[in-house]
C-alpha positions as a Markdown table, in Angstrom:
| # | Residue | x | y | z |
|---|---|---|---|---|
| 1 | Met | -123.4 | -32.7 | 103.1 |
| 2 | Val | -120.4 | -34.5 | 104.5 |
| 3 | Ala | -120.7 | -38.3 | 104.2 |
| 4 | Pro | -121.5 | -40.2 | 107.4 |
| 5 | Pro | -118.8 | -42.0 | 109.2 |
| 6 | Ser | -117.5 | -44.9 | 107.1 |
| 7 | Leu | -114.9 | -46.4 | 109.6 |
| 8 | Pro | -114.9 | -47.0 | 113.3 |
| 9 | Ala | -112.4 | -44.9 | 115.3 |
| 10 | Pro | -109.0 | -46.6 | 115.6 |
| 11 | Lys | -108.7 | -48.3 | 118.9 |
| 12 | Ala | -107.3 | -46.1 | 121.6 |
| 13 | Thr | -104.2 | -47.3 | 123.5 |
| 14 | Glu | -103.0 | -46.4 | 127.0 |
| 15 | Thr | -99.9 | -44.8 | 125.4 |
| 16 | Ala | -100.2 | -42.6 | 122.3 |
| 17 | Leu | -98.8 | -44.2 | 119.1 |
| 18 | Ala | -95.4 | -42.9 | 118.2 |
| 19 | Ser | -96.6 | -41.6 | 114.8 |
| 20 | Leu | -99.7 | -41.5 | 112.6 |
| 21 | Ala | -97.6 | -43.3 | 110.1 |
| 22 | Asp | -98.2 | -46.4 | 112.2 |
| 23 | Val | -102.0 | -46.2 | 111.5 |
| 24 | Tyr | -101.4 | -46.1 | 107.8 |
| 25 | Gly | -98.4 | -48.4 | 107.6 |
| 26 | Asp | -100.0 | -51.5 | 109.2 |
| 27 | Gly | -103.0 | -50.2 | 111.1 |
| 28 | Cys | -106.7 | -49.8 | 110.2 |
| 29 | Tyr | -106.0 | -47.4 | 107.4 |
| 30 | Ala | -103.4 | -49.5 | 105.6 |
| 31 | Arg | -105.6 | -50.2 | 102.6 |
| 32 | Phe | -105.5 | -46.4 | 101.8 |
| 33 | Leu | -101.7 | -46.3 | 101.7 |
| 34 | Gln | -100.0 | -45.2 | 98.5 |
| 35 | Ala | -96.5 | -44.6 | 99.7 |
| 36 | His | -94.5 | -44.7 | 102.9 |
| 37 | Arg | -90.9 | -43.3 | 103.3 |
| 38 | Arg | -88.5 | -42.5 | 106.1 |
| 39 | Ile | -85.6 | -40.1 | 106.0 |
| 40 | Gly | -82.9 | -39.2 | 108.5 |
| 41 | Met | -82.0 | -40.5 | 112.0 |
| 42 | Ala | -85.0 | -39.0 | 113.9 |
| 43 | Pro | -86.5 | -40.2 | 111.5 |
| 44 | Leu | -89.1 | -38.2 | 109.6 |
| 45 | Ala | -91.9 | -40.4 | 108.4 |
| 46 | Leu | -93.7 | -39.6 | 105.2 |
| 47 | Val | -97.1 | -41.1 | 104.1 |
| 48 | Arg | -99.2 | -40.6 | 101.0 |
| 49 | Phe | -102.8 | -42.0 | 100.9 |
| 50 | Arg | -106.1 | -41.8 | 99.1 |
| 51 | Gln | -109.5 | -42.1 | 100.7 |
| 52 | Pro | -113.1 | -42.0 | 99.6 |
| 53 | Ala | -115.7 | -39.7 | 101.0 |
| 54 | Gly | -116.4 | -40.4 | 104.7 |
| 55 | Ala | -115.2 | -39.9 | 108.2 |
| 56 | Phe | -111.7 | -40.9 | 109.3 |
| 57 | Pro | -111.0 | -40.4 | 113.0 |
| 58 | Asp | -107.3 | -40.6 | 114.1 |
| 59 | Pro | -106.0 | -41.8 | 117.5 |
| 60 | Pro | -103.7 | -39.6 | 119.6 |
| 61 | Thr | -100.1 | -39.9 | 118.6 |
| 62 | Ala | -96.8 | -38.6 | 120.1 |
| 63 | Asp | -95.8 | -36.6 | 117.0 |
| 64 | Tyr | -96.7 | -33.5 | 115.2 |
| 65 | Thr | -98.4 | -34.4 | 111.9 |
| 66 | Leu | -98.2 | -31.9 | 109.1 |
| 67 | Ala | -100.7 | -32.9 | 106.3 |
| 68 | Ile | -101.4 | -31.4 | 102.9 |
| 69 | Asn | -104.4 | -32.0 | 100.7 |
| 70 | Glu | -102.9 | -32.9 | 97.2 |
| 71 | Arg | -106.1 | -33.8 | 95.3 |
| 72 | Gly | -109.8 | -33.3 | 95.9 |
| 73 | Arg | -112.2 | -30.5 | 96.6 |
| 74 | Gly | -115.3 | -30.2 | 98.8 |
| 75 | Arg | -116.2 | -29.6 | 102.4 |
| 76 | Met | -114.8 | -31.2 | 105.5 |
| 77 | Val | -115.8 | -31.4 | 109.1 |
| 78 | Phe | -112.8 | -31.6 | 111.3 |
| 79 | Asp | -111.5 | -31.3 | 114.9 |
| 80 | Ile | -107.8 | -31.2 | 115.6 |
| 81 | Gly | -108.1 | -30.3 | 119.3 |
| 82 | Ala | -109.8 | -26.9 | 119.1 |
| 83 | Gly | -113.4 | -27.9 | 118.6 |
| 84 | Arg | -115.3 | -29.1 | 115.5 |
| 85 | His | -115.4 | -26.9 | 112.4 |
| 86 | Ser | -116.8 | -27.1 | 108.8 |
| 87 | Leu | -115.0 | -25.5 | 105.9 |
| 88 | Pro | -114.0 | -26.1 | 102.3 |
| 89 | Phe | -111.0 | -28.2 | 101.5 |
| 90 | Arg | -108.8 | -27.5 | 98.4 |
| 91 | Pro | -105.5 | -28.7 | 97.0 |
| 92 | Gly | -102.7 | -27.1 | 98.9 |
| 93 | Asp | -104.5 | -26.8 | 102.2 |
| 94 | Leu | -102.3 | -27.7 | 105.2 |
| 95 | Val | -103.3 | -29.0 | 108.7 |
| 96 | Leu | -101.0 | -29.4 | 111.7 |
| 97 | Lys | -102.1 | -32.1 | 114.2 |
| 98 | Pro | -100.6 | -31.6 | 117.7 |
| 99 | Pro | -99.3 | -34.4 | 119.8 |
| 100 | Gly | -101.6 | -36.3 | 122.2 |
| 101 | Val | -104.9 | -35.3 | 120.6 |
| 102 | Ala | -107.4 | -37.6 | 119.0 |
| 103 | Thr | -108.6 | -35.9 | 115.8 |
| 104 | His | -111.6 | -36.2 | 113.5 |
| 105 | Phe | -111.9 | -35.6 | 109.7 |
| 106 | Ala | -114.9 | -36.1 | 107.5 |
| 107 | Met | -114.8 | -35.3 | 103.8 |
| 108 | Asp | -117.7 | -35.2 | 101.4 |
| 109 | Gly | -115.6 | -36.3 | 98.4 |
| 110 | Pro | -112.6 | -38.5 | 97.6 |
| 111 | His | -109.2 | -37.0 | 98.3 |
| 112 | Gln | -105.4 | -37.6 | 98.2 |
| 113 | Lys | -103.2 | -36.4 | 101.0 |
| 114 | Ser | -99.7 | -36.7 | 102.3 |
| 115 | Phe | -98.3 | -36.0 | 105.7 |
| 116 | Leu | -95.0 | -35.6 | 107.4 |
| 117 | Ser | -94.5 | -36.9 | 111.0 |
| 118 | Leu | -92.3 | -34.6 | 113.1 |
| 119 | Pro | -91.2 | -36.2 | 116.4 |
| 120 | Ala | -92.1 | -34.0 | 119.4 |
| 121 | Arg | -88.7 | -34.4 | 120.8 |
| 122 | Leu | -87.1 | -33.1 | 117.6 |
| 123 | Val | -89.5 | -30.1 | 117.5 |
| 124 | Thr | -88.7 | -29.3 | 121.1 |
| 125 | Glu | -85.0 | -29.4 | 120.5 |
| 126 | Leu | -85.3 | -27.2 | 117.4 |
| 127 | Met | -87.3 | -24.7 | 119.5 |
| 128 | Gln | -84.4 | -24.7 | 122.0 |
| 129 | Gly | -86.4 | -26.5 | 124.7 |
| 130 | Ala | -89.4 | -24.2 | 124.5 |
| 131 | Ala | -92.4 | -25.8 | 126.1 |
| 132 | Gly | -96.0 | -24.9 | 126.3 |
| 133 | Pro | -98.1 | -24.2 | 129.4 |
| 134 | Asp | -97.5 | -26.6 | 132.3 |
| 135 | Gly | -94.6 | -28.3 | 130.4 |
| 136 | Ala | -96.7 | -29.4 | 127.4 |
| 137 | Ala | -95.2 | -29.9 | 124.0 |
| 138 | Pro | -94.4 | -26.7 | 122.2 |
| 139 | Asp | -97.5 | -25.1 | 120.7 |
| 140 | Phe | -98.0 | -23.6 | 117.2 |
| 141 | Gly | -101.0 | -21.5 | 118.3 |
| 142 | Ala | -103.5 | -20.6 | 115.4 |
| 143 | Leu | -102.1 | -23.4 | 113.2 |
| 144 | His | -103.8 | -26.0 | 115.4 |
| 145 | His | -107.2 | -24.3 | 115.0 |
| 146 | Gly | -107.9 | -25.0 | 111.3 |
| 147 | Ser | -106.4 | -25.4 | 107.8 |
| 148 | Phe | -104.0 | -22.9 | 106.4 |
| 149 | Arg | -102.1 | -22.2 | 103.2 |
| 150 | Ala | -98.3 | -21.8 | 103.0 |
| 151 | Pro | -96.8 | -22.4 | 99.5 |
| 152 | Ala | -93.2 | -22.4 | 100.9 |
| 153 | Ile | -94.1 | -25.2 | 103.4 |
| 154 | Ala | -95.9 | -27.1 | 100.6 |
| 155 | Arg | -92.8 | -26.8 | 98.4 |
| 156 | Leu | -90.5 | -27.9 | 101.2 |
| 157 | Met | -92.6 | -31.0 | 101.8 |
| 158 | Glu | -92.3 | -31.9 | 98.1 |
| 159 | Leu | -88.5 | -31.6 | 98.4 |
| 160 | Ile | -88.4 | -33.9 | 101.4 |
| 161 | Trp | -90.4 | -36.5 | 99.5 |
| 162 | Ala | -88.0 | -36.3 | 96.6 |
| 163 | Glu | -85.0 | -36.6 | 98.8 |
| 164 | Ala | -86.5 | -39.6 | 100.6 |
| 165 | Ala | -87.3 | -41.3 | 97.3 |
| 166 | Glu | -83.7 | -41.0 | 96.1 |
| 167 | Asn | -82.4 | -42.6 | 99.3 |
| 168 | Asn | -79.5 | -40.1 | 99.2 |
| 169 | Pro | -76.7 | -40.9 | 101.6 |
| 170 | His | -76.9 | -37.2 | 102.8 |
| 171 | Gly | -80.5 | -37.7 | 103.7 |
| 172 | Arg | -79.9 | -37.2 | 107.4 |
| 173 | Leu | -78.3 | -33.8 | 106.9 |
| 174 | Phe | -81.1 | -32.8 | 104.5 |
| 175 | Ser | -83.9 | -33.9 | 106.8 |
| 176 | Glu | -82.5 | -32.1 | 109.8 |
| 177 | Gly | -82.2 | -28.9 | 107.8 |
| 178 | Ala | -85.6 | -29.3 | 106.3 |
| 179 | Ala | -87.2 | -30.0 | 109.7 |
| 180 | Met | -85.5 | -26.9 | 111.1 |
| 181 | Ala | -86.9 | -24.8 | 108.2 |
| 182 | Leu | -90.4 | -26.2 | 108.7 |
| 183 | Val | -90.5 | -25.4 | 112.4 |
| 184 | Ala | -89.2 | -21.9 | 111.7 |
| 185 | Met | -91.9 | -21.3 | 109.0 |
| 186 | Met | -94.6 | -22.6 | 111.3 |
| 187 | Leu | -93.5 | -20.4 | 114.2 |
| 188 | Arg | -93.7 | -17.4 | 111.9 |
| 189 | Leu | -97.3 | -18.4 | 110.9 |
| 190 | Arg | -98.6 | -19.5 | 114.3 |
| 191 | Arg | -100.1 | -16.1 | 115.4 |
| 192 | Pro | -103.1 | -14.6 | 113.8 |
| 193 | Arg | -102.2 | -11.6 | 111.5 |
| 194 | Ser | -104.9 | -9.5 | 113.2 |
| 195 | Ala | -103.6 | -7.5 | 116.2 |
| 196 | Ser | -106.7 | -8.5 | 118.1 |
| 197 | Gln | -106.7 | -12.0 | 119.6 |
| 198 | Pro | -109.7 | -14.3 | 119.0 |
| 199 | Glu | -112.1 | -14.5 | 121.9 |
| 200 | Val | -111.5 | -17.5 | 124.2 |
| 201 | Arg | -114.6 | -19.4 | 124.9 |
| 202 | Pro | -115.0 | -21.1 | 128.3 |
| 203 | Leu | -114.7 | -24.8 | 128.3 |
| 204 | Ala | -118.2 | -26.3 | 127.7 |
| 205 | Gln | -119.9 | -27.5 | 130.9 |
| 206 | Pro | -120.0 | -31.2 | 130.0 |
| 207 | Arg | -116.3 | -31.2 | 129.2 |
| 208 | Leu | -115.5 | -29.1 | 132.3 |
| 209 | Arg | -117.4 | -31.5 | 134.5 |
| 210 | Ala | -115.6 | -34.5 | 133.0 |
| 211 | Val | -112.2 | -32.9 | 133.6 |
| 212 | Leu | -113.0 | -31.8 | 137.2 |
| 213 | Asp | -114.3 | -35.3 | 138.0 |
| 214 | Trp | -111.2 | -36.9 | 136.5 |
| 215 | Ile | -109.0 | -34.6 | 138.6 |
| 216 | Glu | -110.8 | -35.7 | 141.8 |
| 217 | Ala | -110.5 | -39.3 | 140.9 |
| 218 | Asn | -106.8 | -39.1 | 140.1 |
| 219 | Leu | -105.4 | -36.6 | 142.6 |
| 220 | Ser | -103.0 | -39.3 | 144.0 |
| 221 | Glu | -101.4 | -39.8 | 140.6 |
| 222 | Ser | -98.9 | -37.7 | 138.7 |
| 223 | Phe | -100.4 | -36.1 | 135.6 |
| 224 | Gly | -100.1 | -32.9 | 133.6 |
| 225 | Leu | -101.8 | -30.7 | 131.1 |
| 226 | Thr | -101.6 | -33.3 | 128.3 |
| 227 | Glu | -103.7 | -35.8 | 130.2 |
| 228 | Leu | -106.3 | -33.2 | 131.2 |
| 229 | Ala | -106.5 | -32.0 | 127.6 |
| 230 | Ala | -107.1 | -35.5 | 126.4 |
| 231 | Val | -110.1 | -35.9 | 128.8 |
| 232 | Ala | -111.6 | -32.8 | 127.2 |
| 233 | Cys | -110.6 | -33.9 | 123.7 |
| 234 | Leu | -108.8 | -30.7 | 123.0 |
| 235 | Ser | -105.2 | -29.7 | 122.3 |
| 236 | Pro | -103.2 | -28.7 | 125.4 |
| 237 | His | -103.0 | -25.0 | 124.2 |
| 238 | His | -106.7 | -24.6 | 123.5 |
| 239 | Phe | -107.7 | -26.6 | 126.7 |
| 240 | Ser | -105.5 | -24.4 | 129.0 |
| 241 | Arg | -107.1 | -21.2 | 127.7 |
| 242 | Ala | -110.6 | -22.6 | 127.7 |
| 243 | Phe | -110.2 | -24.0 | 131.2 |
| 244 | Lys | -108.9 | -20.7 | 132.6 |
| 245 | Ala | -111.8 | -18.8 | 130.9 |
| 246 | Ala | -114.3 | -21.2 | 132.6 |
| 247 | Met | -112.6 | -21.5 | 136.1 |
| 248 | Gly | -110.6 | -18.2 | 136.4 |
| 249 | Glu | -107.4 | -20.1 | 137.1 |
| 250 | Thr | -105.0 | -22.3 | 135.1 |
| 251 | Pro | -105.3 | -26.1 | 135.2 |
| 252 | Arg | -102.1 | -26.3 | 137.2 |
| 253 | Ala | -103.3 | -23.9 | 139.8 |
| 254 | His | -106.6 | -25.7 | 140.1 |
| 255 | Val | -104.9 | -29.1 | 140.6 |
| 256 | Thr | -102.6 | -27.7 | 143.2 |
| 257 | Thr | -105.6 | -26.2 | 145.1 |
| 258 | Arg | -107.4 | -29.5 | 145.0 |
| 259 | Arg | -104.3 | -31.4 | 146.2 |
| 260 | Ile | -103.9 | -29.0 | 149.1 |
| 261 | Glu | -107.6 | -29.3 | 150.0 |
| 262 | Arg | -107.4 | -33.1 | 150.0 |
| 263 | Ala | -104.2 | -32.9 | 152.1 |
| 264 | Lys | -106.1 | -30.8 | 154.7 |
| 265 | Glu | -108.6 | -33.6 | 155.0 |
| 266 | Tyr | -105.8 | -36.2 | 155.6 |
| 267 | Leu | -104.1 | -33.9 | 158.1 |
| 268 | Glu | -107.1 | -34.2 | 160.4 |
| 269 | Asp | -105.9 | -37.8 | 161.0 |
| 270 | Arg | -103.0 | -37.0 | 163.4 |
| 271 | Asp | -101.5 | -40.5 | 163.0 |
| 272 | Leu | -101.0 | -40.3 | 159.3 |
| 273 | Pro | -97.4 | -39.4 | 158.4 |
| 274 | Leu | -96.8 | -36.3 | 156.3 |
| 275 | Ala | -94.8 | -38.4 | 153.7 |
| 276 | Glu | -97.8 | -40.6 | 153.2 |
| 277 | Ile | -100.2 | -37.7 | 152.9 |
| 278 | Ala | -97.9 | -36.2 | 150.2 |
| 279 | Gln | -98.1 | -39.5 | 148.3 |
| 280 | Leu | -101.9 | -39.8 | 148.7 |
| 281 | Cys | -102.3 | -36.3 | 147.3 |
| 282 | Gly | -100.0 | -36.6 | 144.3 |
| 283 | Phe | -97.1 | -34.5 | 145.4 |
| 284 | Ala | -93.7 | -35.5 | 144.3 |
| 285 | Asp | -92.5 | -36.0 | 147.8 |
| 286 | Gln | -92.8 | -34.5 | 151.3 |
| 287 | Ala | -90.6 | -31.6 | 150.5 |
| 288 | His | -92.7 | -30.7 | 147.5 |
| 289 | Phe | -95.8 | -31.0 | 149.6 |
| 290 | Thr | -94.4 | -28.8 | 152.4 |
| 291 | Ala | -93.2 | -26.1 | 149.9 |
| 292 | Leu | -96.5 | -25.8 | 148.1 |
| 293 | Phe | -98.6 | -26.0 | 151.3 |
| 294 | Gly | -96.5 | -23.2 | 152.9 |
| 295 | Arg | -96.7 | -21.0 | 149.8 |
| 296 | Arg | -100.5 | -21.2 | 149.8 |
| 297 | Leu | -101.2 | -21.1 | 153.5 |
| 298 | Gly | -98.2 | -19.4 | 155.0 |
| 299 | Met | -97.4 | -22.3 | 157.3 |
| 300 | Thr | -96.1 | -25.9 | 157.0 |
| 301 | Pro | -98.4 | -28.9 | 157.1 |
| 302 | Gly | -97.2 | -29.8 | 160.5 |
| 303 | Ala | -97.8 | -26.3 | 161.9 |
| 304 | Trp | -101.3 | -26.3 | 160.3 |
| 305 | Arg | -102.1 | -29.7 | 161.9 |
| 306 | Arg | -100.9 | -28.4 | 165.4 |
| 307 | Ala | -102.9 | -25.3 | 165.0 |
| 308 | Arg | -106.0 | -27.4 | 164.5 |
| 309 | Gly | -105.5 | -28.8 | 168.0 |
């Protein structure tokens, strides 16, 4: 049995922390810290910590966190944005936490881990600007769904630790090359080896209802996939697929539909300027509103209003 939660969840903030290293450096998990290093100009943050059995939820952060279990065996219950799972944990197991997702880990025994913080901006640059659905941070697919083993990645993490400890003047060059190698290795591993893709489960009804309600309450605001995924407590990649399986359309398509339907209601008020309607419905500006409205309905908002008499 996994031990019951031993710590409260770290306090959420309106903006995700830059790095999980902040939580262990001077946050609520500081007492578990064994070592903390930084290397390069980005920089890459390295943390080593020891924890007893228990539950250790992490707040959303802006970075990718690549963690490795160095010591300890047992079972863990975890959720890194693709739903809660239970499986064994062993030395050498790796976990990749995506940006913007609150995560949960519960271990039934003491353990020592280390992790490397990869800034999302750096990862995006290394992937030549590749972005996920709806402009989300690049996604590493299956690596966000559970633990995995990759001896080459584990060895490279050891080398980065050694370089950081030596405070080598060429650390920037080394860290940039190592980060590039890590991203390349993870890209190679990100798809399941089986030719058949795992079945996508529709978003559970309570989470779907929470997301739909949040959309309705925030239509006048600018938001994207990352914010919607956070409402569902899932990674952007997993949320996008689960939402489409439940609704038959992507999150972006659904939000656009709801913005246009809301705009139709405002267009009934003939004294309300189109620019104001665009703002009330969350469009970037009147031109954006007109373009999307025309694409969906085959006429401009003004023409639609006149046709209504």
